[in-house]
N, C-alpha and C positions, 0 to 999 in steps of 0.2 A: 698685722695679718688678719685680725678680727674684722677690720673695716672691709677687707677684700671679700670676706665670706658673707658679709651682710647682704641679704637679698633685697633687690629693688622692690618698691611697693607693688609692682605689677606681678610679682611672683610670690606665691604662698607655698610653704612646705606643709604637706598634708600626710596624714596616716590613714590609709584606706584598707579595707579588708579584701584580700585576694580571693576571688571566687573559687579558684581551684583548691587552694590549701586552707582557706578560712583564716589564715594568719594576717596580721597587720603588716602592710608594706608602705614604704615612703614614696610619695609622688610629689612632683612640682607642678603646680597649676599656674598657667599664664593667663592673665586677664588684661587685655590691652585694647585701647581705643583704636578702632580701625576706620575712622572717618564717618561721614554722613551718607546714608543711603535712603533715598526716598524722603528726604527732609528730616530723618531721624538719625540720632547718633547711634552708631553700631559698635558693639564690642564683640571680640572673639574670646573664647575660653577653651584652652586645651591643656591636657596633662601629659607630663613626660616622666620617664623613670629616673633621669639624672638631672642635676642642676645645670650641667653644661648644655644639655639639649634645650632646657627651658630658656637659658640665657641667649642661646643662639637664635631660637625662634623669636624671642622678644626683640632682639636687635634687628632681625630680618624684617619683621612686620613693621616696626617703627620706621625703618629706612624706606620701605616701600610706600608707606602712607605719606611720608614727607615728600617723596619723589612723585607721588600721584600715580604709582604703578600697582598699588595693591589691588588684588582681585578677590572679591567676595565669592564664596562658594555659591554655585548656581546649578540647578537641575535642568537648565535650558538645553534642549536637544538640537541636533543638527537640523532636523526637519523644521523645528520651530524657528530656528535662526534663518533658514532659507526662506520660509514663508513670510517672515517678518521683513526680510530684506526686499523681497519682490513686492510686497504690499506697499512699501515705502517709496517705490519708484513711480511717483505720480506723473513725472514728465515724459516717461517712455511711451512710444507709440505702441498700440496693442500688438502689432506684429513683432516688434522688438521684445516686448515683455513676454510674449508667447515663446519666442526663440530662447530667451534666458531660462524660462521655465523648463523647456525641453532639454536645454544644455545641462541643467542641474538635476534633472530627473534621476540619473543613476546615483548621484550623491544622496538624494533624498530616499531613494528606494533601498540602497545598500547600507548607508551609514546614518539614516534618519533617526534611529533610536539611540545613537551614541550621544552621550553628554558632550556638549561643545568643549567644555574644559578638559575632557578626557580624550578628545580627538588627537591622534598622533600622525606624524609624517608617515609612519609605517602603514596606518590605515588607508591613507590616500594612495600611497605607492601600490598597495595591494589592489585597490580598485582600478587604478590605471592599468596594471598588468592584466587584470581580468578583462577589462574592456578591450585592450589591444589584442588579446587572445580569443575574443569572442566567447568568453566563459560566463558572461552575465546572462541569466535567463531572460529570454524574450528580446535579446539585442544581438545584432550582428557585430562583427569586429569593427571597432571604431578607428577612424583614421587619426593620424597625428594631429591634424588640424582640429578635429572634433574634440580630442582629448585636451589639447592646449586651450581650446575655448572653454571647456568645462573648468579647467584649473584656474583660468583667469576669472571666471565668475565666482568660484569658490573662494579665491583670494579676496575678492571684493566683499563677499559675505563675511568672512572672518575679520577683515579689516574694519568693517562696520562694528563687529562685536568687540574688537580691540578698542575702538574709539569710545564705545559705551562702557568700557571697563569690565567686560565679562571674561576676557581671556588675556593672558600675559603676552603671548606672541602669536603671530600668524603662521601656523605650521604649513599652510598651503604654499607659502612663499619658499619653503625649503625643498619642495618637490621639483625635480628637474623637468623642464619642458622637453618635449620630444622634437628633435630636429626634423623639419618637414621640407622635403624637396618640392619646390614649386612645380606643379605640373606644366609641361610644355604647352604653351598657348597655340591653339590651332586657328588659323585664319584662312579665309577664302582668298583665292587669287583674284586679280582684277577681272580676268576672263569669267570666272565663276560668279563674281558679283554681278556682272552685266547679264550673265545668263539668267540669273534669278530675277533681276530687275525687268528683263524683257519677257519673262514668262507670263502669258495671259492666264489669269485665274481669279476667282472671286476675292481671294485674300492678297492679291498682289500689292495693294496699298500698305498692308501690314508688314510685309517683308521689305518694302521700300523704306518704311519708317525704321525698321530694325537695322538695315544697312546704312541708314541715315544717322544712326548713333543712339537711338532710344533703347532703354532697358525694356525687358518684357513687361514689368509692372507698369511702366510709363505708357506703353502701347495699350495695354489692357485698360488703363485708367484714362485714356485720352478721350475727351468729349468733343463733339463737333463744335460746341460753343467756344472751344479753345483753338479752333482752326480757322484762320482768317484767309480764305482763298483770294480775296480781293487785295489785301495787303501782303499776301504771300508770306505768312508767318504761322508758326505753330508754337503754342505756349504749353510747356510741361508744368502742370499744376496739380496733378493727382497721380497716385500710385495705387494700383489694385494688385494685391498679392494673395496667394493661397497660404493660409496658416492652419495646418491640420485640415479639417473638413470645412473650415470657414473661409470666406472671402473677406478680406479686410481692405477697406479703401481709406486712404489718408493722404497726407502730404508726401511729396517725393522723399527720397532717401536722405537728403541733406538740403540745407538752404541753397547751396550752389546748384543743386539738382533742379530747383525751380528756375526755369530759364525760358526765354523766348528766342526761337531760332528762325532765321530767314529760310524761305523755301525756294529751291531752284525751280525753274519753270517745269522741268520734267516731273518733279515730285508734285507740283500743283496739279498738273494734268492727271496724274494717277489718282490723287485724292478727289479731284472733281468727278472723275469717272466713277469712283467708288460711291461718292455721295449720290450721284444720279441713280446708280444701281439700287441703293438702299431706298431711295424715294419711290422707285418703281415697285419694289417689294412691299412698301407700305401701302401703296395704292391697290395692289393686288389682294392684300389681306384685309384691308380696311380696319375695322375695330379690333380685330384679333391681333393686330400688330402691336408689338411692345413699344417701349419708349423710344427706341432707336437713337438714344442720345449719345451712345458710345460709338467711336469709330470702328472698334472691333466688336461686331455683333453678328448674330446669325440672320437667316432669311426671315425670321419672325420678329426681329428687332430686339432680341434679348442679348445682353452682353456676354461675350465669350468668357468662359472660365480660363484663368491664366494658364493652367496646365494644358488646355486645349491648344493654345498657341504653340506650345512645345511639341505636342503630338503632330499637329498639322505641318509644322516646320520639318519634322523628320520625314513625313510623307512627301513633302515637296522635294527634298534632296534625293529621295529614292526615285522619284519620277524623273528628275533631271540627271540621275546617275552621278551625283556629286558626293564624294566621300563625306561621311557624317561629321558635322561640327555642331556644337551647341548653338542654340538660338542666340545666346549671349555672345558667342563668338562672331556673330554678324556685326555686333557693336564694336568688338575688338578689330574686326576687319576694316571698319570705317576709320577708326583712330589710326590704325597702322598705315593705311593708304594716305591719310592726311600727313602723318609723320614723314613718310617716304617722299612726299611731294613738297616737303620743306615748310609746312605750316608750323609756326612757332608753338612750342609746347604749352605756353600759357593760353594760347587761343584754343588749342585742342582740349585743354583742361576745362575751359569755360564751356566749350561746345558739348563735351561729354557730361558736364555736371559734376566733375570731380572736386573733392574738397581742396586739393592743392595741385600745383603743377609738378611738385616732387613725386606725388603718387602717380601721376600720369607718366612721367619719365620712367619710373621704376616698373610700371606695368607694361610699357611698350618698349623696353630696352632691347627686346629681341630684334627690333627692326633697325637698331643702330648700325649693324654691320653693313647693310645695304645702303643706308644713308651715308655712311663714311666712304664707301666705295664711290658713290656718286660725287661726293665732295672731292675725293682724291683726283677724280678724272678732270676736275676743273683746273688743275695745275698744268695740264698738258699744253703743248704749243698749239696744237690744232684741235680745238674743242668744238664738237658739233652738238647739235640739239639731241642727237641720239646718245652721246656720252653722258649728258646731264639729265636725260629723261629717266628718272627712277621709277616712274609709274609703269 
């Protein structure tokens, strides 16, 4: 029995004075090796009122140290963790980094002073609820997509802390994501597309490029140096986007987004006319004319702000009395038309600059019904060109 009661060397039985009563009381002090931190061996020392508590703590710490899961006490705050994670993202584009910073702003503002090791699932759930209800000062109600984006970023931040040994578990992973219904994609009809393409205006070439499948940022970042009217090609090599009040120019969205596309004769004619118009404007203004290097520029040769493209697109639809669709939906209309006309998904993915054909198929699944109807008609005994014309 006496051997069972013998204390291990890491536990000492002490008599200390109780501050309230002034009497001596028994305490059990645990001193245990907790591994190496910053190149120095670290020990922890804690006191317990009972021997059983001391033994349990000793066993727990030793097991965690052996497993490599022991976490040393830290006063690192959520704000510091977020800032450190963002600072370490050296390979991110400025626009993406700014997007991450914006997505994590509510976490930093509302939970920034919380010690990371004390952050709980309940804290994050409460923030999600307030964001969804629009109860966070200075912010509108957040959509499910925005909240899920925030949770994804926070999960990455805490995963980084977990890898560094600062937290035991990633509480952000425990928070339920919000089911988000994908908004119904609006596309232009073929008639509406040709209505836009045939409309004479100074920006006609820009709307042609949009219906040709280019993103807004790709149109805003397209330089005349990347348009070869002789070879009838356009090379997508730059992306100009608005990030807050700044305009950030960089490479396209992904490696697949950097692409060279052949130009149909009609598109070549529209671009040639736009180039001629801009050269005439340069001659009229002389030295006052800007660089004029961008395809999307004003009468003074200054590049369009990306947001101006959206504004002018809206005005165009009003003029043509076409129900409003986003400028990005012009790109969707291009892909949908290609899909309905039987262009292989892999080719559409390459044309649109998508990362994968699977993404393309999922994005344009709404056009499947019409494509299937066209396919079904091909089984009839008397098939006409009208039956198979899905365009």
